[in-house]
C-alpha positions as CSV (number, residue, x, y, z in Angstrom):
1,X,67.4,209.8,87.7
2,X,65.1,207.4,89.6
3,X,61.4,208.4,89.8
4,X,61.6,208.8,93.6
5,X,64.4,211.3,93.3
6,X,62.6,213.3,90.6
7,X,59.5,213.5,92.8
8,X,61.5,214.6,95.8
9,X,63.2,217.3,93.7
10,X,59.8,218.5,92.4
11,X,58.4,218.7,95.9
12,X,61.3,220.9,97.0
13,X,60.7,223.1,94.1
14,X,57.0,223.3,94.8
15,X,57.6,224.5,98.3
16,X,60.2,227.0,97.2
17,X,57.9,228.4,94.5
18,X,55.1,228.8,97.0
19,X,57.3,230.7,99.3
20,X,58.6,233.0,96.5
21,X,55.1,233.8,95.3
22,X,54.0,234.6,98.9
23,X,57.1,236.8,99.5
24,X,56.5,238.8,96.3
25,X,52.7,239.2,96.5
26,X,51.8,238.9,100.2
27,X,50.4,242.4,100.5
28,X,49.1,243.1,97.0
29,X,45.6,243.1,95.6
30,X,46.2,241.5,92.3
31,X,43.2,242.7,90.3
32,X,44.2,246.3,91.1
33,X,47.5,245.8,89.3
34,X,47.7,246.6,85.6
35,X,50.7,244.8,84.2
36,X,52.5,246.3,81.2
37,X,55.2,243.6,80.7
38,X,54.2,240.0,81.4
39,X,56.5,237.0,81.3
40,X,55.0,233.5,81.1
41,X,57.5,230.7,82.0
42,X,56.6,227.3,80.5
43,X,59.7,225.1,80.2
44,X,57.8,222.0,79.1
45,X,57.1,219.6,76.3
46,X,54.7,219.9,73.3
47,X,51.4,218.8,74.8
48,X,51.9,220.7,78.0
49,X,52.7,223.9,76.0
50,X,49.5,223.4,73.9
51,X,47.4,223.1,77.0
52,X,48.7,226.5,78.3
53,X,48.1,228.6,75.1
54,X,44.8,229.9,76.4
55,X,46.7,231.7,79.1
56,X,48.1,234.0,76.5
57,X,44.6,234.9,75.2
58,X,43.1,235.3,78.7
59,X,45.8,237.8,79.7
60,X,45.6,239.7,76.4
61,X,41.9,239.9,76.6
62,X,42.1,241.7,80.0
63,X,45.3,243.6,79.3
64,X,45.3,244.4,75.6
65,X,48.1,246.9,75.9
66,X,50.4,244.6,77.8
67,X,53.4,243.0,76.2
68,X,53.4,239.2,76.6
69,X,56.7,237.2,76.5
70,X,56.9,233.5,76.8
71,X,60.0,231.7,78.0
72,X,60.0,228.1,76.7
73,X,62.1,225.2,75.5
74,X,63.6,225.7,72.0
75,X,61.8,222.6,70.7
76,X,58.3,224.1,71.2
77,X,59.1,227.7,70.3
78,X,57.8,227.4,66.7
79,X,54.4,226.3,68.1
80,X,53.7,229.7,69.7
81,X,55.9,232.2,67.8
82,X,52.9,232.9,65.5
83,X,50.3,233.0,68.2
84,X,48.4,236.3,67.9
85,X,48.6,237.0,71.6
86,X,52.3,236.4,72.1
87,X,54.6,239.3,71.5
88,X,58.0,237.8,72.1
89,X,59.4,234.3,72.6
90,X,62.6,233.5,74.7
91,X,64.2,230.0,74.5
92,X,66.9,230.5,77.2
93,X,67.0,232.1,80.7
94,X,70.2,233.8,79.4
95,X,67.9,235.7,77.0
96,X,65.9,237.1,79.9
97,X,67.5,240.6,80.1
98,X,64.6,242.9,81.2
99,X,62.4,243.5,84.2
100,X,58.8,242.2,84.0
101,X,56.2,243.5,86.4
102,X,54.2,240.3,86.3
103,X,55.6,236.7,86.1
104,X,53.4,233.7,85.5
105,X,55.3,230.5,86.3
106,X,53.5,227.6,84.6
107,X,56.6,225.4,84.7
108,X,59.8,226.9,85.8
109,X,63.2,225.7,87.2
110,X,65.5,226.6,90.0
111,X,67.3,228.9,87.6
112,X,64.1,230.8,86.7
113,X,63.2,230.9,90.4
114,X,66.5,232.6,91.3
115,X,66.1,235.0,88.4
116,X,62.7,235.9,89.6
117,X,64.0,236.7,93.1
118,X,66.7,238.9,91.6
119,X,64.2,240.8,89.4
120,X,61.5,241.2,92.1
121,X,58.4,241.6,89.9
122,X,55.3,243.3,91.3
123,X,53.3,240.1,90.7
124,X,54.2,236.4,90.6
125,X,51.7,233.7,90.1
126,X,52.6,230.0,89.9
127,X,51.0,226.6,89.4
128,X,52.6,225.3,92.6
129,X,50.0,226.9,94.7
130,X,47.2,225.4,92.6
131,X,48.7,221.9,92.6
132,X,49.2,222.2,96.4
133,X,45.5,223.1,96.9
134,X,44.3,220.3,94.6
135,X,46.5,217.8,96.3
136,X,45.2,218.7,99.7
137,X,41.6,218.2,98.5
138,X,42.5,215.0,96.7
139,X,41.4,216.4,93.3
140,X,42.7,215.7,89.9
141,X,41.8,218.5,87.5
142,X,42.6,219.0,83.8
143,X,45.9,220.7,83.1
144,X,44.3,223.4,81.1
145,X,42.0,224.2,84.1
146,X,45.1,224.3,86.3
147,X,46.7,226.9,84.1
148,X,43.4,228.9,84.0
149,X,43.3,228.8,87.8
150,X,46.9,230.1,88.0
151,X,46.1,233.4,86.2
152,X,42.5,233.7,87.5
153,X,43.5,236.1,90.3
154,X,44.7,238.6,87.7
155,X,41.6,238.4,85.5
156,X,38.6,240.7,85.4
157,X,36.8,238.5,82.9
158,X,36.9,234.9,84.1
159,X,35.0,233.4,81.2
160,X,36.7,230.4,79.6
161,X,38.8,230.5,76.5
162,X,40.0,227.2,75.0
163,X,43.7,226.5,74.2
164,X,44.4,227.5,70.6
165,X,47.2,227.4,68.0
166,X,47.6,229.5,64.9
167,X,48.9,228.6,61.5
168,X,50.8,230.7,58.9
169,X,50.0,231.2,55.2
170,X,53.3,229.6,54.2
171,X,52.6,226.5,56.2
172,X,49.0,226.2,54.8
173,X,50.5,226.5,51.3
174,X,52.9,223.6,52.0
175,X,49.9,221.5,53.0
176,X,47.8,222.6,50.0
177,X,50.7,221.5,47.6
178,X,51.1,218.2,49.5
179,X,47.4,217.5,49.0
180,X,47.5,218.3,45.3
181,X,50.6,216.2,44.8
182,X,48.9,213.2,46.4
183,X,45.4,214.0,45.0
184,X,43.8,214.3,48.4
185,X,40.4,215.8,48.8
186,X,40.4,214.9,52.5
187,X,42.6,213.0,54.9
188,X,42.9,211.5,58.3
189,X,46.0,211.8,60.5
190,X,47.5,208.8,62.2
191,X,50.0,209.5,65.0
192,X,51.5,206.2,66.2
193,X,54.4,207.7,68.3
194,X,54.7,208.5,72.0
195,X,57.5,209.2,74.3
196,X,57.1,206.0,76.3
197,X,56.7,202.6,74.6
198,X,53.9,201.8,77.0
199,X,51.9,204.6,75.4
200,X,52.1,203.2,71.9
201,X,49.2,201.3,70.3
202,X,50.4,198.4,68.1
203,X,51.4,199.4,64.6
204,X,49.4,196.6,63.0
205,X,46.2,198.0,64.6
206,X,47.0,201.4,63.1
207,X,47.4,199.7,59.7
208,X,44.0,198.0,60.1
209,X,42.4,201.3,61.0
210,X,43.9,202.9,57.8
211,X,42.4,200.2,55.6
212,X,39.0,200.6,57.3
213,X,39.0,204.4,56.9
214,X,39.8,204.1,53.2
215,X,36.8,201.7,52.7
216,X,34.3,203.2,55.2
217,X,35.0,207.0,54.8
218,X,37.1,207.2,51.6
219,X,39.9,208.8,53.6
220,X,43.6,208.3,53.0
221,X,45.7,208.4,56.2
222,X,48.8,210.6,56.6
223,X,51.2,209.1,59.2
224,X,53.1,211.6,61.3
225,X,56.0,211.4,63.7
226,X,59.6,212.1,64.3
227,X,62.7,210.3,63.1
228,X,62.3,207.9,66.1
229,X,58.9,206.9,64.7
230,X,60.0,206.3,61.1
231,X,60.3,202.5,61.3
232,X,56.8,202.2,62.8
233,X,55.4,204.6,60.1
234,X,57.1,202.7,57.3
235,X,55.6,199.5,58.6
236,X,52.1,201.0,58.7
237,X,52.4,202.4,55.2
238,X,53.6,199.1,53.9
239,X,50.8,197.1,55.5
240,X,48.0,199.5,54.4
241,X,48.2,198.7,50.7
242,X,48.0,202.3,49.7
243,X,45.6,203.5,52.4
244,X,48.3,205.4,54.2
245,X,51.2,207.6,53.3
246,X,54.0,209.1,55.4
247,X,54.4,212.8,56.1
248,X,57.8,214.3,55.1
249,X,60.3,214.1,57.9
250,X,61.5,217.7,57.2
251,X,58.1,219.2,58.1
252,X,58.4,221.5,61.1
253,X,56.0,221.6,64.1
254,X,54.3,224.6,62.6
255,X,53.7,222.8,59.3
256,X,52.3,219.8,61.1
257,X,50.0,222.2,62.9
258,X,48.7,223.4,59.6
259,X,48.1,219.7,58.6
260,X,45.9,219.3,61.7
261,X,43.9,222.4,60.8
262,X,42.7,220.9,57.5
263,X,42.3,217.3,58.7
264,X,39.0,215.4,58.6
265,X,40.0,213.2,61.4
266,X,42.9,212.5,63.9
267,X,43.6,209.1,65.5
268,X,46.6,208.7,67.7
269,X,48.2,207.9,71.1
270,X,48.2,210.3,74.0
271,X,51.0,212.6,72.9
272,X,51.9,216.2,71.9
273,X,50.6,215.8,68.3
274,X,47.2,214.7,69.7
275,X,46.9,217.8,71.8
276,X,48.0,220.0,68.8
277,X,45.2,218.5,66.7
278,X,42.6,219.0,69.5
279,X,43.0,222.8,69.3
280,X,41.2,222.8,65.9
281,X,38.1,221.0,67.2
282,X,38.3,218.3,64.5
283,X,36.9,214.8,65.0
284,X,39.6,213.1,67.1
285,X,40.2,209.8,68.8
286,X,42.9,209.7,71.6
287,X,44.1,206.2,72.6
288,X,45.3,206.3,76.2
289,X,47.4,203.9,78.2
290,X,49.2,204.5,81.6
291,X,48.4,208.3,81.7
292,X,46.5,209.8,84.6
293,X,42.7,210.0,83.8
294,X,41.3,213.5,83.5
295,X,44.5,215.5,83.9
296,X,45.5,215.2,80.2
297,X,42.2,214.2,78.6
298,X,42.0,215.5,75.1
299,X,39.9,218.6,74.7
300,X,37.4,219.4,71.9
301,X,33.7,218.8,71.4
302,X,34.3,216.2,68.7
303,X,37.0,214.3,70.7
304,X,36.7,210.7,71.9
305,X,38.9,208.8,74.3
306,X,39.7,205.0,74.4
307,X,41.2,204.3,77.8
308,X,41.4,201.1,79.9
309,X,42.2,202.3,83.4
310,X,43.7,199.5,85.4
311,X,44.2,199.2,89.1
312,X,47.9,200.0,88.6
313,X,47.2,203.4,87.1
314,X,49.0,205.8,87.2
315,X,52.4,204.1,86.8
316,X,55.9,205.2,86.1
317,X,55.3,204.4,82.4
318,X,58.5,202.4,82.4
319,X,57.8,199.2,84.3
320,X,54.5,197.3,83.5
321,X,53.0,194.7,85.8
322,X,50.8,193.4,82.9
323,X,53.4,193.1,80.1
324,X,51.4,190.4,78.3
325,X,48.2,192.5,78.4
326,X,48.9,196.1,79.1
327,X,46.3,198.9,79.3
328,X,47.3,200.0,75.8
329,X,47.0,196.5,74.4
330,X,43.5,196.2,75.8
331,X,42.3,199.0,73.4
332,X,41.1,196.9,70.5
333,X,40.4,197.9,66.9
334,X,36.6,197.7,67.3
335,X,36.7,200.1,70.2
336,X,38.6,202.6,68.1
337,X,36.2,202.2,65.2
338,X,33.3,202.9,67.5
339,X,35.1,206.0,68.8
340,X,35.7,207.2,65.2
341,X,32.0,206.8,64.4
342,X,31.1,208.8,67.5
343,X,33.6,211.5,66.7
344,X,32.5,212.0,63.1
345,X,28.9,211.5,63.8
346,X,28.2,208.6,61.5
C-alpha cells in the first residue's frame, strides 16, 4: 500500500478513535474509577512494545489488585509473557471473550475499535488523543512519554517508571551455558539488522568495530539477528578473525532478552533489539539513519546515539535522495568508537 494511502487510513482511524473515547468517557471522572480488569491493546512491533512496558508497571502500582491483560501480535508475546505486572496475554482479537472495565488503546485496529464499542467499557484511553494534541502544538515527543501520557489521567502517582523487560531462569541458564561453551567472561552484542535497508550500517564497519573491541576492551562480540540477517552476520564473523561469533538462530526473543541483561555493551542499528537492550541500562550505542529524531531515541543513562539528521528527514525509509551518501553511511567508524568510549566511561 502506498505511503499516502497508509497515512490517510491512519488519520481516519485517529479521528474514529478520538470519537469512541469521547463517547465512552465524556462524563466520567477518571481518577475516581477503580478498574478491576484492564485490557491494554498494543498491536505493534518489537521496539514499540518495549517502549510501552512501563504502562503495565504504572497501572499495577496504582491498582495492585487489578488484572492486566495485554492484546498484542503473536511475534512479541514472548517479550511480555513473563513481565511481573502482566497477568494475561492475548494474541488475537478472537481470544477477547470477556468484558473489561478499562481499555487502554496504545495501538489498535478497526477490529478492536468495533469490539470496544460492542463491549462498552467504563473507561477507554487511547494514544490518538495524545498524538492529536502533540500535532496541534507541533511537538515531537518520545514514544515512551506518549504512552505515559495516555494512562496519566488514570494515575494517582504520576512519577516516572522506565520501560522494563524481565528474564526467566531458564533463559539465563541458556546464556550461562553459551558463555561457558565459548569461554566468555564478558561480551558485546552487535545487531546489524533492521527492517529497512536504509537503516542498516555497513557490515564491514561492524566487523571493524568487532576487531577494535577485542583489542581495546578484550570483548568478544556476539552478532544477533533473524534468518534474514544471517548472510550479513556470517560476513561480519568471517571478517572479524575470531573477534565475533554468531548467536544461534534458534534462540527465542526471551533468550535474546537474557543475553542483553548480561551484556557489557550493545552496538546496533535503530531496531527492536536495540530497544530491548536499552531496558537493562547497559552501555549502548544506537546508530540511526532516516528515523524521526527524539520520538524513538534509545533510553538509558549509559546510551549514546550516532545520528546524522539530513534535510530530508524524516523520509519514507524506502526512497533515498542521497543514495551515494545516505544518512546511515555518514556515520563513520570513528564516531561509533567515540560513542562507545562515552557509553562505557573510558
